[in-house]
PDB file of N, CA, C and O in Angstrom, chain B, residues numbered from 101:
ATOM      1  N   UNK B 101     152.910 112.015  72.419  1.00  0.00           N
ATOM      2  CA  UNK B 101     151.852 111.256  71.861  1.00  0.00           C
ATOM      3  C   UNK B 101     150.874 111.849  71.029  1.00  0.00           C
ATOM      4  O   UNK B 101     150.361 112.830  71.568  1.00  0.00           O
ATOM      5  N   UNK B 102     150.410 111.573  69.820  1.00  0.00           N
ATOM      6  CA  UNK B 102     149.539 112.359  69.091  1.00  0.00           C
ATOM      7  C   UNK B 102     148.208 111.491  69.150  1.00  0.00           C
ATOM      8  O   UNK B 102     148.154 110.262  69.104  1.00  0.00           O
ATOM      9  N   UNK B 103     147.249 112.293  69.251  1.00  0.00           N
ATOM     10  CA  UNK B 103     145.984 111.592  69.188  1.00  0.00           C
ATOM     11  C   UNK B 103     145.196 111.936  67.771  1.00  0.00           C
ATOM     12  O   UNK B 103     144.968 113.130  67.573  1.00  0.00           O
ATOM     13  N   UNK B 104     144.810 111.085  66.879  1.00  0.00           N
ATOM     14  CA  UNK B 104     144.212 110.989  65.788  1.00  0.00           C
ATOM     15  C   UNK B 104     143.122 110.186  65.705  1.00  0.00           C
ATOM     16  O   UNK B 104     143.306 108.990  65.483  1.00  0.00           O
ATOM     17  N   UNK B 105     141.921 110.647  65.852  1.00  0.00           N
ATOM     18  CA  UNK B 105     140.853 109.620  66.111  1.00  0.00           C
ATOM     19  C   UNK B 105     140.211 109.214  64.626  1.00  0.00           C
ATOM     20  O   UNK B 105     139.239 108.466  64.529  1.00  0.00           O
ATOM     21  N   UNK B 106     140.865 109.788  63.524  1.00  0.00           N
ATOM     22  CA  UNK B 106     140.748 109.437  62.232  1.00  0.00           C
ATOM     23  C   UNK B 106     141.198 107.983  61.939  1.00  0.00           C
ATOM     24  O   UNK B 106     140.775 107.404  60.938  1.00  0.00           O
ATOM     25  N   UNK B 107     142.112 107.349  62.863  1.00  0.00           N
ATOM     26  CA  UNK B 107     142.620 106.179  62.782  1.00  0.00           C
ATOM     27  C   UNK B 107     141.429 105.040  63.055  1.00  0.00           C
ATOM     28  O   UNK B 107     141.546 103.873  62.680  1.00  0.00           O
ATOM     29  N   UNK B 108     140.370 105.513  63.701  1.00  0.00           N
ATOM     30  CA  UNK B 108     139.126 104.588  63.867  1.00  0.00           C
ATOM     31  C   UNK B 108     138.488 104.409  62.707  1.00  0.00           C
ATOM     32  O   UNK B 108     138.000 103.306  62.464  1.00  0.00           O
ATOM     33  N   UNK B 109     138.388 105.450  61.811  1.00  0.00           N
ATOM     34  CA  UNK B 109     137.769 105.334  60.473  1.00  0.00           C
ATOM     35  C   UNK B 109     138.531 104.736  59.630  1.00  0.00           C
ATOM     36  O   UNK B 109     137.878 104.113  58.793  1.00  0.00           O
ATOM     37  N   UNK B 110     139.771 104.661  59.494  1.00  0.00           N
ATOM     38  CA  UNK B 110     140.755 104.079  58.693  1.00  0.00           C
ATOM     39  C   UNK B 110     140.959 102.625  59.082  1.00  0.00           C
ATOM     40  O   UNK B 110     141.593 101.874  58.340  1.00  0.00           O
ATOM     41  N   UNK B 111     140.465 102.236  60.163  1.00  0.00           N
ATOM     42  CA  UNK B 111     140.607 100.890  60.732  1.00  0.00           C
ATOM     43  C   UNK B 111     141.895 100.501  61.300  1.00  0.00           C
ATOM     44  O   UNK B 111     142.186  99.334  61.562  1.00  0.00           O
ATOM     45  N   UNK B 112     142.734 101.604  61.503  1.00  0.00           N
ATOM     46  CA  UNK B 112     144.130 101.352  62.172  1.00  0.00           C
ATOM     47  C   UNK B 112     143.763 101.196  63.859  1.00  0.00           C
ATOM     48  O   UNK B 112     144.557 100.550  64.543  1.00  0.00           O
ATOM     49  N   UNK B 113     142.796 101.677  64.375  1.00  0.00           N
ATOM     50  CA  UNK B 113     142.453 101.591  65.830  1.00  0.00           C
ATOM     51  C   UNK B 113     140.790 101.429  65.996  1.00  0.00           C
ATOM     52  O   UNK B 113     139.911 101.823  65.228  1.00  0.00           O
ATOM     53  N   UNK B 114     140.686 100.818  67.081  1.00  0.00           N
ATOM     54  CA  UNK B 114     139.361 100.643  67.595  1.00  0.00           C
ATOM     55  C   UNK B 114     138.866 101.778  68.376  1.00  0.00           C
ATOM     56  O   UNK B 114     139.693 102.637  68.683  1.00  0.00           O
ATOM     57  N   UNK B 115     137.568 101.930  68.770  1.00  0.00           N
ATOM     58  CA  UNK B 115     137.084 102.928  69.620  1.00  0.00           C
ATOM     59  C   UNK B 115     137.745 103.046  71.035  1.00  0.00           C
ATOM     60  O   UNK B 115     138.119 104.070  71.608  1.00  0.00           O
ATOM     61  N   UNK B 116     137.805 101.564  71.515  1.00  0.00           N
ATOM     62  CA  UNK B 116     138.208 101.184  72.736  1.00  0.00           C
ATOM     63  C   UNK B 116     139.721 101.521  72.755  1.00  0.00           C
ATOM     64  O   UNK B 116     140.109 102.117  73.760  1.00  0.00           O
ATOM     65  N   UNK B 117     140.668 101.220  71.763  1.00  0.00           N
ATOM     66  CA  UNK B 117     141.958 101.411  71.761  1.00  0.00           C
ATOM     67  C   UNK B 117     142.213 103.024  71.842  1.00  0.00           C
ATOM     68  O   UNK B 117     143.136 103.549  72.464  1.00  0.00           O
ATOM     69  N   UNK B 118     141.179 103.722  71.068  1.00  0.00           N
ATOM     70  CA  UNK B 118     141.453 105.209  70.844  1.00  0.00           C
ATOM     71  C   UNK B 118     141.181 105.902  72.313  1.00  0.00           C
ATOM     72  O   UNK B 118     141.813 106.862  72.754  1.00  0.00           O
ATOM     73  N   UNK B 119     140.126 105.224  72.967  1.00  0.00           N
ATOM     74  CA  UNK B 119     139.634 105.753  74.217  1.00  0.00           C
ATOM     75  C   UNK B 119     140.909 105.409  75.363  1.00  0.00           C
ATOM     76  O   UNK B 119     141.076 106.207  76.286  1.00  0.00           O
ATOM     77  N   UNK B 120     141.590 104.459  75.274  1.00  0.00           N
ATOM     78  CA  UNK B 120     142.641 104.074  76.137  1.00  0.00           C
ATOM     79  C   UNK B 120     143.669 105.199  75.835  1.00  0.00           C
ATOM     80  O   UNK B 120     144.020 105.902  76.782  1.00  0.00           O
ATOM     81  N   UNK B 121     144.180 105.430  74.607  1.00  0.00           N
ATOM     82  CA  UNK B 121     145.013 106.460  74.285  1.00  0.00           C
ATOM     83  C   UNK B 121     144.773 107.911  74.900  1.00  0.00           C
ATOM     84  O   UNK B 121     145.650 108.619  75.394  1.00  0.00           O
ATOM     85  N   UNK B 122     143.655 108.165  74.797  1.00  0.00           N
ATOM     86  CA  UNK B 122     143.064 109.273  75.397  1.00  0.00           C
ATOM     87  C   UNK B 122     143.208 109.576  76.882  1.00  0.00           C
ATOM     88  O   UNK B 122     143.642 110.608  77.394  1.00  0.00           O
ATOM     89  N   UNK B 123     142.800 108.581  77.413  1.00  0.00           N
ATOM     90  CA  UNK B 123     142.886 108.384  78.922  1.00  0.00           C
ATOM     91  C   UNK B 123     144.293 108.397  79.329  1.00  0.00           C
ATOM     92  O   UNK B 123     144.587 109.114  80.285  1.00  0.00           O
ATOM     93  N   UNK B 124     145.303 107.639  78.689  1.00  0.00           N
ATOM     94  CA  UNK B 124     146.760 107.659  79.128  1.00  0.00           C
ATOM     95  C   UNK B 124     147.288 108.915  79.015  1.00  0.00           C
ATOM     96  O   UNK B 124     148.139 109.319  79.808  1.00  0.00           O
ATOM     97  N   UNK B 125     146.760 109.746  77.874  1.00  0.00           N
ATOM     98  CA  UNK B 125     147.264 111.173  77.847  1.00  0.00           C
ATOM     99  C   UNK B 125     146.975 112.080  78.803  1.00  0.00           C
ATOM    100  O   UNK B 125     147.787 112.858  79.304  1.00  0.00           O
ATOM    101  N   UNK B 126     145.404 111.955  79.160  1.00  0.00           N
ATOM    102  CA  UNK B 126     144.998 112.897  80.199  1.00  0.00           C
ATOM    103  C   UNK B 126     145.528 112.468  81.570  1.00  0.00           C
ATOM    104  O   UNK B 126     145.505 113.288  82.488  1.00  0.00           O
ATOM    105  N   UNK B 127     146.008 111.223  81.765  1.00  0.00           N
ATOM    106  CA  UNK B 127     146.576 110.813  83.020  1.00  0.00           C
ATOM    107  C   UNK B 127     147.862 111.321  83.141  1.00  0.00           C
ATOM    108  O   UNK B 127     148.241 111.837  84.192  1.00  0.00           O
ATOM    109  N   UNK B 128     148.668 111.207  82.013  1.00  0.00           N
ATOM    110  CA  UNK B 128     150.032 111.744  81.975  1.00  0.00           C
ATOM    111  C   UNK B 128     150.167 113.121  82.130  1.00  0.00           C
ATOM    112  O   UNK B 128     151.177 113.574  82.669  1.00  0.00           O
ATOM    113  N   UNK B 129     149.201 113.901  81.692  1.00  0.00           N
ATOM    114  CA  UNK B 129     149.110 115.463  81.743  1.00  0.00           C
ATOM    115  C   UNK B 129     149.017 115.841  83.174  1.00  0.00           C
ATOM    116  O   UNK B 129     149.842 116.546  83.755  1.00  0.00           O
ATOM    117  N   UNK B 130     147.814 115.255  83.767  1.00  0.00           N
ATOM    118  CA  UNK B 130     147.459 115.361  85.225  1.00  0.00           C
ATOM    119  C   UNK B 130     148.576 114.857  86.156  1.00  0.00           C
ATOM    120  O   UNK B 130     148.675 115.382  87.265  1.00  0.00           O
ATOM    121  N   UNK B 131     149.408 113.899  85.799  1.00  0.00           N
ATOM    122  CA  UNK B 131     150.566 113.735  86.432  1.00  0.00           C
ATOM    123  C   UNK B 131     151.684 114.618  86.529  1.00  0.00           C
ATOM    124  O   UNK B 131     152.553 114.404  87.374  1.00  0.00           O
ATOM    125  N   UNK B 132     151.745 115.542  85.785  1.00  0.00           N
ATOM    126  CA  UNK B 132     152.751 116.431  85.451  1.00  0.00           C
ATOM    127  C   UNK B 132     153.547 116.464  84.284  1.00  0.00           C
ATOM    128  O   UNK B 132     154.521 117.212  84.197  1.00  0.00           O
ATOM    129  N   UNK B 133     153.179 115.669  83.348  1.00  0.00           N
ATOM    130  CA  UNK B 133     153.856 115.742  82.004  1.00  0.00           C
ATOM    131  C   UNK B 133     153.438 116.924  81.241  1.00  0.00           C
ATOM    132  O   UNK B 133     152.232 117.143  81.119  1.00  0.00           O
ATOM    133  N   UNK B 134     154.299 117.704  80.718  1.00  0.00           N
ATOM    134  CA  UNK B 134     153.907 118.907  79.872  1.00  0.00           C
ATOM    135  C   UNK B 134     153.099 118.519  78.754  1.00  0.00           C
ATOM    136  O   UNK B 134     153.305 117.525  78.056  1.00  0.00           O
ATOM    137  N   UNK B 135     152.001 119.499  78.590  1.00  0.00           N
ATOM    138  CA  UNK B 135     151.497 119.180  77.314  1.00  0.00           C
ATOM    139  C   UNK B 135     152.053 120.011  76.081  1.00  0.00           C
ATOM    140  O   UNK B 135     152.926 120.848  76.310  1.00  0.00           O
ATOM    141  N   UNK B 136     151.662 119.850  74.977  1.00  0.00           N
ATOM    142  CA  UNK B 136     152.375 120.377  73.656  1.00  0.00           C
ATOM    143  C   UNK B 136     152.349 121.812  73.801  1.00  0.00           C
ATOM    144  O   UNK B 136     153.415 122.343  73.490  1.00  0.00           O
ATOM    145  N   UNK B 137     151.462 122.565  74.173  1.00  0.00           N
ATOM    146  CA  UNK B 137     151.210 123.942  74.291  1.00  0.00           C
ATOM    147  C   UNK B 137     152.161 124.585  75.414  1.00  0.00           C
ATOM    148  O   UNK B 137     152.656 125.703  75.268  1.00  0.00           O
ATOM    149  N   UNK B 138     152.376 123.780  76.557  1.00  0.00           N
ATOM    150  CA  UNK B 138     153.176 124.092  77.708  1.00  0.00           C
ATOM    151  C   UNK B 138     154.716 123.978  77.330  1.00  0.00           C
ATOM    152  O   UNK B 138     155.580 124.662  77.879  1.00  0.00           O
ATOM    153  N   UNK B 139     154.959 123.076  76.369  1.00  0.00           N
ATOM    154  CA  UNK B 139     156.399 122.793  75.937  1.00  0.00           C
ATOM    155  C   UNK B 139     156.740 124.025  75.048  1.00  0.00           C
ATOM    156  O   UNK B 139     157.879 124.492  75.062  1.00  0.00           O
ATOM    157  N   UNK B 140     155.733 124.562  74.259  1.00  0.00           N
ATOM    158  CA  UNK B 140     156.008 125.642  73.456  1.00  0.00           C
ATOM    159  C   UNK B 140     155.671 126.942  74.139  1.00  0.00           C
ATOM    160  O   UNK B 140     155.486 127.919  73.413  1.00  0.00           O
ATOM    161  N   UNK B 141     155.575 127.066  75.348  1.00  0.00           N
ATOM    162  CA  UNK B 141     155.204 128.278  76.037  1.00  0.00           C
ATOM    163  C   UNK B 141     153.881 129.073  76.011  1.00  0.00           C
ATOM    164  O   UNK B 141     153.768 130.291  76.149  1.00  0.00           O
ATOM    165  N   UNK B 142     152.899 128.165  75.808  1.00  0.00           N
ATOM    166  CA  UNK B 142     151.640 128.651  75.516  1.00  0.00           C
ATOM    167  C   UNK B 142     150.646 128.046  76.560  1.00  0.00           C
ATOM    168  O   UNK B 142     149.431 128.220  76.467  1.00  0.00           O
ATOM    169  N   UNK B 143     151.237 127.321  77.565  1.00  0.00           N
ATOM    170  CA  UNK B 143     150.396 126.614  78.628  1.00  0.00           C
ATOM    171  C   UNK B 143     149.402 127.530  79.303  1.00  0.00           C
ATOM    172  O   UNK B 143     148.248 127.134  79.467  1.00  0.00           O
ATOM    173  N   UNK B 144     149.741 128.611  79.663  1.00  0.00           N
ATOM    174  CA  UNK B 144     149.014 129.612  80.526  1.00  0.00           C
ATOM    175  C   UNK B 144     147.656 129.956  79.794  1.00  0.00           C
ATOM    176  O   UNK B 144     146.762 130.522  80.423  1.00  0.00           O
ATOM    177  N   UNK B 145     147.513 129.634  78.548  1.00  0.00           N
ATOM    178  CA  UNK B 145     146.303 129.948  77.788  1.00  0.00           C
ATOM    179  C   UNK B 145     145.713 128.507  77.471  1.00  0.00           C
ATOM    180  O   UNK B 145     144.793 128.612  76.660  1.00  0.00           O
ATOM    181  N   UNK B 146     145.931 127.318  77.819  1.00  0.00           N
ATOM    182  CA  UNK B 146     145.664 126.213  77.422  1.00  0.00           C
ATOM    183  C   UNK B 146     144.111 125.887  77.849  1.00  0.00           C
ATOM    184  O   UNK B 146     143.217 125.606  77.051  1.00  0.00           O
ATOM    185  N   UNK B 147     144.001 125.965  79.021  1.00  0.00           N
ATOM    186  CA  UNK B 147     142.716 125.779  79.689  1.00  0.00           C
ATOM    187  C   UNK B 147     142.224 127.054  80.375  1.00  0.00           C
ATOM    188  O   UNK B 147     142.858 127.495  81.333  1.00  0.00           O
ATOM    189  N   UNK B 148     141.129 127.663  79.932  1.00  0.00           N
ATOM    190  CA  UNK B 148     140.417 128.680  80.510  1.00  0.00           C
ATOM    191  C   UNK B 148     138.873 128.499  80.492  1.00  0.00           C
ATOM    192  O   UNK B 148     138.185 128.752  79.503  1.00  0.00           O
ATOM    193  N   UNK B 149     138.378 128.022  81.711  1.00  0.00           N
ATOM    194  CA  UNK B 149     136.914 127.753  81.846  1.00  0.00           C
ATOM    195  C   UNK B 149     136.189 128.980  81.842  1.00  0.00           C
ATOM    196  O   UNK B 149     134.984 128.912  81.601  1.00  0.00           O
ATOM    197  N   UNK B 150     136.674 130.017  82.051  1.00  0.00           N
ATOM    198  CA  UNK B 150     135.830 131.197  81.822  1.00  0.00           C
ATOM    199  C   UNK B 150     136.603 132.413  81.637  1.00  0.00           C
ATOM    200  O   UNK B 150     137.712 132.387  82.170  1.00  0.00           O
ATOM    201  N   UNK B 151     136.286 133.479  81.006  1.00  0.00           N
ATOM    202  CA  UNK B 151     137.149 134.603  80.769  1.00  0.00           C
ATOM    203  C   UNK B 151     137.165 135.543  81.865  1.00  0.00           C
ATOM    204  O   UNK B 151     136.063 135.927  82.255  1.00  0.00           O
ATOM    205  N   UNK B 152     138.283 136.027  82.487  1.00  0.00           N
ATOM    206  CA  UNK B 152     138.295 136.813  83.525  1.00  0.00           C
ATOM    207  C   UNK B 152     137.758 138.236  83.108  1.00  0.00           C
ATOM    208  O   UNK B 152     138.276 138.814  82.152  1.00  0.00           O
ATOM    209  N   UNK B 153     136.741 138.794  83.807  1.00  0.00           N
ATOM    210  CA  UNK B 153     136.213 140.154  83.402  1.00  0.00           C
ATOM    211  C   UNK B 153     135.136 140.096  82.542  1.00  0.00           C
ATOM    212  O   UNK B 153     134.552 141.138  82.245  1.00  0.00           O
ATOM    213  N   UNK B 154     134.753 138.922  82.055  1.00  0.00           N
ATOM    214  CA  UNK B 154     133.610 138.732  81.178  1.00  0.00           C
ATOM    215  C   UNK B 154     132.165 139.198  81.772  1.00  0.00           C
ATOM    216  O   UNK B 154     131.848 138.883  82.919  1.00  0.00           O
ATOM    217  N   UNK B 155     131.472 139.814  81.097  1.00  0.00           N
ATOM    218  CA  UNK B 155     130.032 140.287  81.500  1.00  0.00           C
ATOM    219  C   UNK B 155     129.009 139.603  80.767  1.00  0.00           C
ATOM    220  O   UNK B 155     129.233 139.121  79.657  1.00  0.00           O
ATOM    221  N   UNK B 156     127.751 139.530  81.409  1.00  0.00           N
ATOM    222  CA  UNK B 156     126.802 138.883  80.723  1.00  0.00           C
ATOM    223  C   UNK B 156     125.793 139.947  80.189  1.00  0.00           C
ATOM    224  O   UNK B 156     124.821 139.596  79.520  1.00  0.00           O
TER     225      UNK B 156
END
């Protein structure tokens, strides 16, 4: 599923509909469905909340 929030501006989707699509995608990914980057072998770098070894 692709998420294109420009559809709201184009009048093809409401904010509520787009929010539902985003929620469904997050839920599917959290339930084990592979994300696009995981399908292409980049999943290990998809979400990095902090850099290992970073200093301030």
